[in-house]
C-alpha positions in Angstrom: -7.1 3.0 40.8 -7.0 -0.5 41.5 -4.2 -3.0 41.3 -5.4 -4.7 38.0 -6.0 -1.1 36.3 -2.6 0.5 37.3 -0.7 -3.0 35.9 -3.1 -2.9 32.6 -1.8 1.1 32.3 1.7 -0.1 32.8 1.6 -2.6 30.2 0.1 -0.2 27.7 3.3 1.6 28.4 5.6 -0.4 28.4 4.1 -1.8 24.7 4.4 2.2 23.6 8.2 2.3 24.4 9.2 -1.6 23.6 7.5 -1.4 20.1 8.7 1.2 18.3 12.3 -0.2 19.8 11.6 -3.4 18.6 10.4 -2.3 15.1 13.5 0.0 14.9 16.2 -3.0 15.3 13.7 -4.6 12.9 14.1 -1.8 10.3 17.9 -1.4 10.8 18.5 -4.8 10.2 16.4 -5.0 6.9 17.8 -2.0 5.6 21.3 -3.7 5.9 20.3 -6.6 3.6 19.8 -3.9 1.2 23.5 -2.9 0.4 23.8 -0.6 3.0 26.3 0.1 5.8 25.5 0.1 9.5 25.2 3.2 10.1 23.5 4.4 7.0 20.5 1.7 7.9 20.6 3.4 11.6 20.3 7.2 10.1 17.8 5.9 7.9 15.8 4.3 10.4 16.3 7.4 12.8 14.7 9.5 9.2 12.0 6.8 8.8 10.9 7.6 12.5 11.4 11.4 12.4 9.8 11.5 8.8 6.7 10.1 9.9 5.8 12.7 11.6 5.7 15.2 8.1 3.2 15.3 5.8 3.9 17.2 2.5 0.2 18.3 0.8 0.0 18.1 -3.0 -3.2 18.2 -3.8 -6.5 19.7 -2.3 -9.7 18.9 -3.4 -12.8 21.1 -3.0 -15.9 19.3 -1.2 -19.6 20.5 -1.7 -20.2 19.9 1.9 -18.0 20.3 4.8 -15.6 17.2 6.1 -14.4 16.6 10.0 -10.2 17.4 10.0 -8.3 15.7 13.0 -4.8 16.6 13.4 -3.8 13.3 14.2 -6.1 11.3 11.6 -2.9 10.7 9.7 -1.3 8.5 13.0 -4.5 6.5 13.3 -5.7 8.6 16.4 -8.8 10.4 15.3 -10.6 9.5 18.1 -8.0 10.9 20.5 -9.1 14.2 21.8 -12.5 14.8 19.8 -12.6 18.4 20.5 -9.6 18.7 18.4 -11.5 18.1 15.2 -12.5 21.2 12.7 -14.9 21.3 9.6 -13.2 22.2 6.3 -14.9 22.6 2.9 -11.9 20.2 1.3 -9.9 17.8 1.6 -5.7 17.2 1.6 -3.8 14.7 0.2 -0.5 14.8 1.1 2.5 12.5 1.1 4.4 11.3 4.6 8.2 11.8 4.3 8.7 8.8 6.7 6.4 6.5 5.4 6.6 7.1 1.8 9.3 9.9 0.2 12.4 8.0 2.1 11.2 4.2 1.4 10.5 4.9 -2.1 14.1 6.7 -2.5 15.5 3.6 -0.9 13.4 1.7 -3.4 15.0 3.7 -6.3 18.5 3.2 -4.9 17.9 -0.9 -5.1 17.0 -0.7 -8.3 19.8 0.8 -9.7 22.0 -1.8 -7.9 19.6 -4.3 -9.1 20.2 -2.9 -13.0 23.8 -3.1 -12.0 23.6 -7.1 -11.8 21.8 -7.5 -14.8 18.1 -7.2 -17.1 16.9 -10.5 -15.4 16.9 -9.2 -12.1 14.7 -5.9 -13.1 12.5 -8.4 -15.2 12.0 -10.6 -12.2 12.0 -7.6 -10.0 9.0 -5.6 -12.0 7.0 -9.2 -12.3 7.0 -9.3 -8.1 6.0 -6.0 -7.9 3.2 -6.6 -10.6 1.8 -9.6 -8.7 1.6 -7.3 -5.3 0.1 -4.5 -6.5 -2.7 -6.1 -8.1 -2.9 -8.4 -4.8 -3.0 -5.1 -2.8 -5.4 -3.3 -5.5 -7.6 -5.9 -4.7 -7.4 -6.4 -1.1 -7.4 -2.6 -0.2 -10.7 -1.3 0.9 -12.0 2.3 1.5 -12.8 2.8 5.3 -15.2 6.3 5.6 -13.6 8.8 7.9 -9.9 6.6 7.4 -9.2 6.5 4.4 -7.6 3.3 2.0 -7.1 0.0 4.7 -5.7 -3.1 3.8 -3.9 -6.1 5.9 -0.5 -4.7 6.5 1.5 -8.0 6.4 -0.1 -9.7 3.3 2.3 -7.6 0.7 5.5 -8.2 2.8 4.8 -11.9 2.5 4.5 -12.3 -1.0 7.1 -9.7 -1.9 9.4 -12.5 0.1 8.0 -15.5 -0.8 8.4 -14.4 -4.7 11.8 -13.0 -4.4 12.9 -16.0 -2.3 11.5 -18.2 -5.4 12.5 -16.4 -8.4 15.4 -14.4 -6.9 17.4 -16.2 -4.1 21.0 -14.7 -4.3 19.1 -11.0 -4.4 16.1 -11.7 -2.3 16.1 -8.7 0.0 16.5 -6.0 -2.9 13.7 -7.5 -4.8 11.3 -8.2 -1.9 11.9 -5.0 -0.5 11.2 -3.1 -3.9 8.0 -5.1 -4.6 7.1 -4.6 -0.7 6.9 -0.9 -1.1 5.7 -1.0 -4.9 2.4 -2.9 -3.8 0.8 -1.1 -1.2 2.3 2.5 -2.6 0.6 1.6 -6.1 -2.0 -1.1 -5.7 -3.5 0.1 -2.7 -2.8 4.1 -2.6 -2.4 5.5 -5.9 -4.9 3.2 -7.7 -7.2 4.1 -5.5 -6.9 7.9 -5.2 -10.6 8.3 -7.0 -12.0 6.1 -4.2 -10.6 9.1 -1.2 -11.9 12.0 -3.7 -15.2 10.1 -2.8 -15.0 9.8 0.8 -15.7 12.4 3.5 -12.5 12.6 4.9 -10.5 15.8 5.9 -6.6 14.6 5.3 -5.6 11.3 3.4 -2.0 11.3 3.8 -0.1 8.5 1.7 2.5 6.5 3.7 0.8 8.2 6.8 -0.2 5.6 9.4 -3.9 5.5 9.6 -5.2 6.7 6.1 -2.6 5.1 3.9 -1.3 2.1 5.5 1.8 -0.3 5.2 4.2 0.7 2.9 7.4 1.0 5.0 5.9 -2.3 7.2 5.6 -4.2 3.9 9.1 -3.0 2.5 11.0 -3.4 5.7 9.2 -7.1 6.8 9.5 -8.1 3.0 13.5 -7.5 2.8 13.8 -9.2 6.6 11.7 -12.4 6.0 13.9 -12.5 2.2 
């Protein structure tokens, strides 16, 4: 191994260690802005990271032909260890605990908080979420063998900018709810028909690589707001 190769490998390892730490700090800081205590924000951050390893199957779609399934597809690592691929006559639709269930639960909690502030905030949140859903629906595209993909930062920026413009005093919770709703509904749920037609072994809502960006969109939106 030459010196340049060694330095490149060291850089990759450093990024693999530092990026989760940096994103974890960003996530915790964003959750604190959502009327959560620092302790609760930290616990939820840990739960989201650990929950990202858990996918809950909710539907199985029978196939006329077998499709390739890789255990790491839901993490965006389908090309890693190709010998682990298996052929199955069905597609599994699942929801990711850390990437979908927990963020959606936080969004529902924030909706109750916004409702307590007045009906006008709920209407603003619904309007911002509707715009984000439409944008995500338009941007999302089926990728063969992967699932539904879209630019991860676009819904976060839209949610944050509209929240700051329409509800500056409650921008963070409005942006978070809209940031979650956009990818979840616009990119994921409204494109389930595309997944049913796609030759993919497992599609995980909220799992990186298949349905991508729910957590990223919500967290970044709240942080920017």
